[in-house]
C-alpha positions as CSV (number, residue, x, y, z in Angstrom):
1,M,31.0,-59.4,-2.0
2,L,29.6,-59.0,1.5
3,N,33.1,-59.3,3.0
4,S,34.5,-56.8,0.5
5,M,31.7,-54.4,1.4
6,K,32.4,-54.9,5.2
7,T,36.1,-54.3,4.6
8,S,35.4,-51.2,2.6
9,L,33.1,-49.8,5.3
10,L,35.6,-50.6,8.0
11,L,38.4,-48.9,6.0
12,L,36.2,-45.8,5.4
13,F,35.2,-45.7,9.1
14,T,38.9,-46.0,10.2
15,L,39.9,-43.2,7.8
16,A,37.1,-41.0,9.0
17,V,38.2,-41.5,12.7
18,L,41.8,-40.8,11.8
19,A,40.8,-37.6,9.9
20,L,38.7,-36.3,12.8
21,T,41.5,-37.1,15.3
22,G,44.0,-35.2,13.1
23,C,41.7,-32.2,13.2
24,S,41.6,-32.0,16.9
25,S,43.5,-29.3,18.6
26,T,45.7,-30.1,21.5
27,P,47.4,-27.0,22.9
28,T,51.1,-27.2,23.7
29,T,50.8,-24.0,25.8
30,V,48.0,-22.6,28.0
31,N,48.0,-19.6,30.3
32,S,44.8,-18.6,31.9
33,G,46.3,-15.9,34.0
34,E,46.8,-15.6,37.7
35,I,46.4,-18.8,39.7
36,H,44.7,-18.6,43.1
37,A,46.1,-21.3,45.3
38,R,48.0,-22.0,48.5
39,T,48.8,-25.7,48.0
40,F,49.6,-28.2,45.2
41,S,49.9,-31.9,44.8
42,F,51.1,-34.1,41.9
43,V,49.1,-36.4,39.7
44,N,50.1,-40.0,40.3
45,R,48.6,-42.8,38.3
46,K,51.2,-45.4,39.5
47,S,49.4,-48.1,41.4
48,K,52.3,-50.2,42.4
49,P,56.1,-50.1,42.1
50,A,57.7,-51.0,38.8
51,P,59.4,-54.4,38.7
52,N,63.1,-54.6,39.3
53,F,63.8,-55.2,35.6
54,A,62.0,-52.1,34.4
55,D,63.8,-48.7,33.7
56,N,64.4,-46.9,36.9
57,T,62.6,-43.6,36.3
58,E,62.1,-42.8,40.0
59,S,65.4,-40.8,40.2
60,V,64.2,-38.6,37.2
61,H,60.8,-38.1,38.9
62,R,62.5,-37.1,42.1
63,M,64.6,-34.5,40.2
64,I,61.5,-33.1,38.4
65,Q,59.3,-33.0,41.5
66,N,62.1,-31.4,43.6
67,A,62.6,-28.7,40.9
68,I,58.8,-28.0,40.6
69,T,58.4,-28.0,44.4
70,N,61.3,-25.5,44.9
71,N,60.0,-23.3,42.1
72,L,56.5,-23.2,43.4
73,A,57.6,-22.8,47.0
74,E,59.3,-19.5,45.9
75,K,55.9,-18.5,44.6
76,G,54.2,-19.2,47.9
77,L,52.8,-22.7,47.2
78,S,53.2,-25.5,49.7
79,R,53.2,-29.1,48.5
80,V,50.7,-31.5,50.0
81,N,50.4,-35.3,49.4
82,A,47.0,-35.1,47.8
83,G,44.1,-32.7,47.3
84,G,45.9,-29.4,46.8
85,D,44.3,-26.3,45.5
86,V,46.0,-27.0,42.2
87,T,47.3,-30.3,40.8
88,I,50.5,-30.5,39.0
89,A,50.7,-33.0,36.1
90,Y,53.8,-33.5,34.1
91,L,54.8,-35.5,31.1
92,V,58.4,-36.5,30.1
93,I,59.0,-37.2,26.4
94,K,62.4,-38.6,25.3
95,G,63.4,-38.9,21.7
96,D,66.2,-39.2,19.2
97,N,66.6,-39.4,15.5
98,V,64.6,-42.7,15.4
99,S,62.0,-43.0,18.1
100,T,60.1,-41.1,20.8
101,T,58.9,-42.5,24.2
102,S,56.7,-40.8,26.8
103,I,56.8,-41.3,30.6
104,S,53.3,-40.4,31.8
105,D,53.4,-41.7,35.4
106,Y,52.5,-38.3,36.7
107,F,50.4,-37.0,33.8
108,G,47.2,-38.9,34.5
109,Y,44.8,-40.6,32.1
110,R,44.3,-38.0,29.4
111,D,43.3,-38.3,25.8
112,E,45.9,-35.8,24.6
113,L,48.8,-37.9,25.7
114,G,49.3,-39.5,22.2
115,T,48.9,-36.2,20.4
116,L,51.5,-34.5,22.6
117,Q,53.9,-37.3,22.1
118,D,53.3,-37.1,18.3
119,I,54.0,-33.3,18.4
120,A,57.3,-33.9,20.2
121,H,58.2,-36.7,17.8
122,D,57.5,-34.5,14.7
123,R,59.7,-31.8,16.2
124,Y,62.5,-34.2,16.9
125,M,62.3,-35.6,13.4
126,A,62.5,-32.1,12.0
127,H,66.0,-31.8,13.6
128,K,68.4,-31.2,10.7
129,D,71.5,-32.7,12.3
130,P,72.2,-36.1,10.7
131,N,74.2,-37.2,13.8
132,H,72.6,-39.1,16.7
133,F,71.1,-36.9,19.4
134,D,69.0,-37.4,22.5
135,A,66.3,-34.8,23.4
136,G,64.0,-34.6,26.3
137,T,60.8,-32.6,26.6
138,L,59.2,-31.8,29.9
139,L,55.6,-30.6,29.7
140,I,53.9,-29.3,32.9
141,D,50.2,-28.7,33.5
142,I,48.7,-26.8,36.4
143,I,45.1,-27.9,36.9
144,D,42.5,-26.5,39.2
145,G,42.0,-28.9,42.1
146,K,38.2,-28.5,42.1
147,S,37.0,-27.9,38.5
148,F,40.0,-29.8,36.9
149,K,40.3,-26.9,34.4
150,L,43.7,-26.6,32.8
151,L,45.1,-23.3,34.1
152,K,48.6,-23.4,32.7
153,R,50.5,-25.6,30.3
154,G,54.1,-25.1,29.2
155,Y,57.0,-27.2,27.9
156,A,60.7,-27.0,27.4
157,T,63.0,-29.2,25.4
158,R,66.6,-29.9,26.1
159,N,69.5,-31.7,24.4
160,L,70.2,-34.4,27.0
161,S,73.9,-34.4,26.4
162,A,74.2,-30.6,27.1
163,G,74.9,-31.0,30.8
164,P,74.1,-32.8,34.1
165,R,70.6,-34.1,34.1
166,A,69.6,-32.3,37.4
167,T,70.7,-28.9,35.9
168,L,68.8,-29.5,32.7
169,V,65.7,-30.4,34.7
170,R,66.0,-27.4,36.9
171,Q,66.5,-25.1,33.9
172,A,63.5,-26.6,32.1
173,V,61.2,-26.3,35.1
174,D,62.3,-22.7,35.7
175,E,61.6,-21.8,32.0
176,I,58.2,-23.4,32.0
177,L,57.1,-21.8,35.3
178,R,58.8,-18.4,35.0
179,D,55.6,-16.5,34.2
180,V,53.3,-18.3,36.6
181,R,51.6,-15.8,38.9
182,I,50.2,-17.3,42.2
183,T,47.9,-15.6,44.7
184,P,46.4,-17.2,47.8
């Protein structure tokens, strides 16, 4: 009887937590207006290099960071190694008809990571084409370097077989950052 009651209470608690989590609101886009900055740096939560047997995502990170750096340089921002006026965090979500994976090396430790991946997964699963497809979503956050307030969030999704990866990355970055206004 006591074990049954403990199990029931644990189940009720778990359901309550899931219900509250489901009610939380994680924005997929944010735009707080003009951003005052001269420099930027990237979030980096990687503490050591990945082992040789792991997926090599460094080439993808280089493409993304080069595209972001070029786009923001056109808006007057200079990249610094750390401690910029704003910090750029980005999340890569890759999915297909079956599963979704996130690469969060440059997104930081944030509670909303799972929710954002779930949103992308739901959108991938809503895809009506019964044939296999590979999709990639890039989400970019611009965060104030002092207050850590989220100033801008945007995302773009691409069919990964629609062209060369570098072109798709550049197009996605340009789409996400096209309406960012920067002043020193």
